[in-house]
Every structure is written in structure tokens, then in C-alpha cells.
C-alpha positions as CSV (number, residue, x, y, z in Angstrom):
1,M,96.1,145.9,121.4
2,S,94.4,149.1,122.0
3,L,92.3,150.7,119.9
4,R,94.2,153.0,117.1
5,H,92.3,156.1,116.0
6,G,92.6,157.6,112.4
7,V,91.2,160.5,110.1
8,Y,89.1,159.3,107.2
9,L,88.9,161.8,104.4
10,A,87.9,162.5,100.9
11,P,90.1,164.4,98.4
12,F,87.3,166.6,97.3
13,G,86.7,170.2,96.8
14,E,89.4,172.0,98.8
15,L,90.8,168.9,99.8
16,A,91.8,168.0,96.1
17,D,95.1,170.1,96.7
18,P,97.6,167.7,98.1
19,R,99.2,170.4,100.1
20,A,96.0,170.8,102.1
21,L,96.0,167.0,102.7
22,A,99.7,167.0,104.0
23,E,98.8,170.0,106.5
24,I,95.8,168.0,107.6
25,A,98.2,165.3,108.3
26,V,100.7,167.0,110.2
27,E,97.9,168.5,112.4
28,A,96.5,165.0,113.0
29,E,100.0,163.5,113.9
30,A,100.3,166.4,116.3
31,A,97.0,165.9,117.9
32,G,97.7,162.3,118.7
33,F,95.9,160.3,115.8
34,H,97.6,156.9,114.7
35,G,96.9,157.0,111.1
36,I,95.3,158.9,108.3
37,F,93.3,157.3,105.1
38,V,92.1,158.6,102.2
39,W,89.4,157.9,99.6
40,D,90.7,156.8,96.0
41,H,88.1,158.1,93.2
42,I,88.8,159.4,89.8
43,V,85.6,161.4,89.4
44,R,82.3,162.0,91.1
45,P,79.8,161.8,88.3
46,E,76.9,162.9,90.6
47,E,78.9,166.0,91.4
48,P,80.1,167.4,87.9
49,N,81.8,170.4,89.2
50,L,83.4,169.0,92.0
51,A,87.2,169.2,92.1
52,V,88.8,165.4,92.7
53,G,92.3,165.3,94.0
54,D,94.9,162.3,92.9
55,T,94.9,159.9,95.9
56,W,98.3,158.7,95.0
57,I,99.7,162.0,95.0
58,G,97.9,163.1,98.0
59,L,99.3,160.2,99.9
60,A,103.0,161.3,98.8
61,A,102.3,164.4,100.2
62,I,101.2,162.7,103.5
63,A,104.3,160.6,103.8
64,A,106.6,163.4,103.1
65,A,105.2,165.7,105.7
66,T,104.7,163.3,108.8
67,T,107.0,161.0,110.8
68,R,104.6,158.5,112.7
69,L,101.3,158.4,111.2
70,R,100.5,155.5,109.1
71,F,98.6,156.1,105.7
72,G,96.9,154.6,102.8
73,P,94.2,154.4,100.4
74,R,90.7,153.1,101.9
75,V,90.1,151.6,99.2
76,T,91.6,151.7,95.9
77,P,89.4,149.4,93.5
78,L,92.3,147.5,91.9
79,S,90.6,146.5,88.6
80,R,91.1,149.9,87.1
81,R,94.5,150.1,88.0
82,R,97.7,148.2,86.2
83,P,99.1,145.8,89.1
84,Q,102.7,146.7,88.0
85,D,102.1,150.3,88.4
86,V,100.6,149.9,92.1
87,A,103.6,147.8,92.9
88,R,105.7,150.1,91.9
89,E,103.8,153.2,93.6
90,T,103.2,151.5,96.8
91,V,106.9,150.6,97.4
92,A,107.9,154.3,96.8
93,L,105.3,155.4,99.4
94,D,106.6,152.7,101.6
95,L,110.2,154.3,101.2
96,L,108.8,157.8,101.6
97,G,107.0,156.9,104.8
98,D,109.8,154.6,106.2
99,G,107.4,151.7,106.4
100,R,104.1,153.2,107.3
101,L,102.0,152.4,104.3
102,D,98.6,150.2,104.5
103,L,97.1,149.4,101.2
104,G,93.3,149.0,101.5
105,V,91.9,147.2,98.2
106,G,88.5,146.5,97.2
107,L,85.9,146.5,94.1
108,G,84.8,149.8,94.1
109,S,81.2,150.6,93.0
110,D,79.8,151.6,89.4
111,S,76.6,152.8,91.0
112,T,77.6,156.4,89.5
113,G,79.0,155.0,86.4
114,E,82.6,155.7,87.6
115,F,83.9,152.9,86.2
116,S,81.7,152.5,83.1
117,R,81.6,155.9,81.8
118,L,85.5,155.9,81.6
119,G,85.7,152.3,79.7
120,E,86.5,150.6,82.8
121,V,85.2,146.9,83.7
122,G,81.7,147.5,85.5
123,A,80.7,143.9,86.1
124,P,81.3,143.2,89.7
125,R,82.3,139.5,88.9
126,E,85.1,140.3,86.5
127,R,86.2,143.2,88.9
128,A,86.5,140.6,91.4
129,Q,88.5,138.6,89.3
130,R,90.8,141.2,88.4
131,L,91.3,142.3,91.9
132,D,92.5,138.7,93.1
133,E,94.7,138.3,90.5
134,A,96.2,141.9,90.8
135,L,96.6,141.0,94.5
136,T,98.7,137.9,93.3
137,V,100.8,139.9,90.9
138,I,101.5,142.9,93.4
139,T,102.7,140.6,96.2
140,E,105.0,138.6,93.9
141,L,106.7,141.8,92.6
142,W,107.0,143.0,96.1
143,S,109.0,139.8,96.9
144,G,111.9,141.2,95.0
145,E,112.3,137.8,93.1
146,V,112.0,136.9,89.6
147,V,108.3,136.9,88.7
148,H,106.7,134.5,86.2
149,H,102.8,135.0,85.9
150,D,100.4,134.4,82.8
151,G,97.1,134.8,84.0
152,P,93.7,135.7,82.3
153,H,94.2,139.3,83.0
154,Y,97.8,140.1,83.6
155,R,101.2,138.8,82.4
156,V,104.6,138.9,84.1
157,D,107.4,137.4,82.1
158,G,110.4,136.6,84.2
159,L,110.9,140.1,85.5
160,R,112.3,141.2,88.8
161,F,111.2,144.5,90.8
162,L,113.5,146.4,93.0
163,P,113.9,147.8,95.3
164,R,111.5,145.8,98.0
165,P,108.9,147.5,100.2
166,V,110.6,148.6,103.9
167,Q,107.8,146.4,105.5
168,R,108.7,142.7,106.2
169,P,106.9,140.3,104.9
170,R,104.9,142.8,103.0
171,I,103.1,146.0,103.0
172,P,100.0,145.1,104.9
173,I,96.9,144.6,102.6
174,W,93.2,145.6,103.9
175,V,90.5,144.0,102.1
176,A,87.0,145.7,101.7
177,A,83.7,143.9,102.4
178,Q,79.9,144.7,102.7
179,S,78.4,141.7,103.5
180,L,78.4,138.2,104.7
181,H,79.4,136.8,101.1
182,Q,82.2,134.2,101.2
183,G,84.4,135.8,98.5
184,P,85.3,139.0,100.1
185,L,85.8,137.4,103.4
186,R,87.9,134.6,102.0
187,R,89.9,137.5,100.3
188,A,90.3,139.3,103.3
189,A,91.4,136.1,105.3
190,R,94.4,135.6,103.0
191,Y,95.6,139.1,103.8
192,D,96.1,141.3,106.6
193,G,92.9,143.3,107.5
194,L,89.3,144.1,107.1
195,C,87.8,147.3,105.8
196,P,83.9,146.5,106.5
197,E,80.8,148.1,105.7
198,A,78.5,146.4,108.6
199,T,76.9,146.7,111.9
200,P,78.6,145.3,115.0
201,D,76.8,142.4,114.8
202,E,77.4,141.7,111.3
203,L,81.0,142.4,111.9
204,V,80.8,139.7,114.9
205,Q,79.9,137.1,111.9
206,M,82.3,138.6,109.2
207,L,85.2,137.9,111.6
208,A,84.0,134.6,112.8
209,I,83.9,133.4,109.0
210,I,87.5,134.9,108.3
211,A,89.0,133.4,111.8
212,D,87.5,129.9,110.3
213,H,89.5,130.4,107.1
214,R,92.8,132.0,109.0
215,G,92.6,129.9,111.8
216,D,93.1,133.0,114.1
217,L,93.0,136.7,114.0
218,D,96.2,137.4,115.3
219,G,97.7,140.3,113.9
220,F,94.6,140.9,111.9
221,D,93.2,144.6,111.6
222,V,89.7,145.8,111.4
223,V,89.2,149.2,110.0
224,V,85.7,150.8,110.7
225,A,85.2,154.5,109.6
226,S,82.3,156.2,111.0
227,P,81.1,160.1,111.1
228,T,80.3,159.8,114.8
229,D,81.6,157.8,117.9
230,S,78.0,156.6,119.2
231,E,78.6,153.0,118.2
232,R,82.6,153.1,118.8
233,D,82.4,150.7,122.2
234,A,80.2,148.3,120.1
235,Y,82.2,148.1,117.2
236,E,85.5,147.5,119.5
237,R,83.7,144.6,121.3
238,A,83.1,143.2,118.0
239,G,86.8,143.2,117.0
240,T,87.7,146.6,115.6
241,T,91.3,147.6,115.6
242,W,91.3,150.8,113.9
243,W,88.4,153.2,114.6
244,L,88.6,156.1,111.9
245,A,87.0,159.6,112.1
246,Q,85.1,160.1,108.8
247,L,84.9,163.7,107.8
248,P,82.2,164.8,105.5
249,M,82.6,163.9,102.1
250,I,82.9,167.7,100.7
251,C,84.9,169.3,103.9
252,P,86.2,172.7,103.9
253,R,89.9,172.7,104.6
254,A,89.4,174.8,107.8
255,E,86.7,172.4,109.3
256,A,89.0,169.5,108.4
257,I,91.8,171.0,110.6
258,A,89.7,172.0,113.4
259,R,88.3,168.6,113.9
260,V,91.9,166.9,113.8
261,R,93.1,169.4,116.0
262,R,90.4,168.0,118.7
263,G,92.5,164.8,118.4
264,P,90.8,161.2,119.0
265,S,87.7,161.6,121.2
């Protein structure tokens, strides 16, 4: 499969307005990009005066404004979300986009206090446990079957969620990983893609571990974001399937539109 190109942006500043995200998405679709993916944060404690938009409302605006682009959060920290809410929201987005949603998930980071200063779980190990259990609950709820789940963090007592997602067998799940640690890579191997923070050489090692767990990498997405194209060829040789043009963290609307109008480079 040829390398697919996307846009990766933060809904901050002028882009906190979901109408701005929709406008940029329309321009990206017209310019030939294959997808648009959005950071998922509640607050940026180190930038107290920064406007921060709601990623999920922004994704709804993107879905409604486009017809071809794939879209999704890259990535959402599931430990701060109720899995039943995420199940409902992702199905609604998949319906709104006629089967174009990709769900990026990860631990997130509490380095700036985004979790602990809001009373969320801060310890990485517990966030990882909640992430794994939440993914189990979400995928079970997507099935449309009656779900019985009684885990350490979440419970579903004989409930059935309808409608099901448009995509079969499920909405693709992309998992973030930043190292060669086995936990995140085993998690990624259970699902449909990897969002790595790694050099090309490290990515080769990551994918070898994932392939060992999965048996192969058929249909497995590898989604790399970068502000420049200087290492794109190296990442593609390493196994990247999505190359995302990463806009600056705080990017004026006009600058974002000018960038996407240039199309994939």
C-alpha cells in the first residue's frame, strides 16, 4: 500500500473553534490529503491563557464537513474518559463520517499536571491498567451484543449498545508507544495500528516486536507525525503507512490553511 498523507494539528488558539477545524479539513480534502488527526487535551497548564478546544466536538465538525478524509484523535488518554461515553461518541462519529473514524489511544502524560491538577489518575501504571480495561469494554460495547463486564475499574451489567459502528469488524484502534517497552507494544499488537514516538531505527525494532506478537503486520497501520519531511523516506522504509504533516502547537488559522493548501509534499 502506498504511503498515505494526513494533517496533524492541535485545537489550540484560533483552532479551538470547531468551525476552524472544519474549514481546515475541507481545504485538506481538496488538496489531496487522506486524513486529518487532532490532539486531545483538556488544558495546557504551562499555557494558562491558551484557548483549548474540545477534540470530540471538533471531530464531529470535521466529519460533517468532509466526505473522504479519515479523521480521529491522535491520541486520546482513555484513563480520563468513561469507556461507555467513548463507545457512544465513537459510534456517533463513525456514523456521521460514514465509516471514516480511526481511534488513537494512549496513556497521555502528566508532565505538566494535566491529569493530577484535575483530580485524574496520575500514576502511569494505573493509567495503563485503565487503558487496557477501557479498550476491552469499548470493543465489547461496539459489538452490539449484551455485555457483562466486572473489572477492577469498570462495570457493564448485561447491557447492549446499539447502533453498531459502520466499520467492520470494528473502528480501527491505533495505540501510542514511545519506547521498546513490551507493554505498549503488546497493546498495539492486539489492535490495528501504532502511533510511535521513535527514530526510524527504533521503529524497525518496535514493528519486529509487534509482528512477533501478531504473527504479521498485514493491515496494520503505522502513523508517524513530523513537522518536516526530512526523514519521511527513512520512516517509510521502516514501515510507516501514514505520514502526518504536523502543524505547530499554536498555529494561526490562516497559516494552517496556507499549509494544507500546498497539499502533501
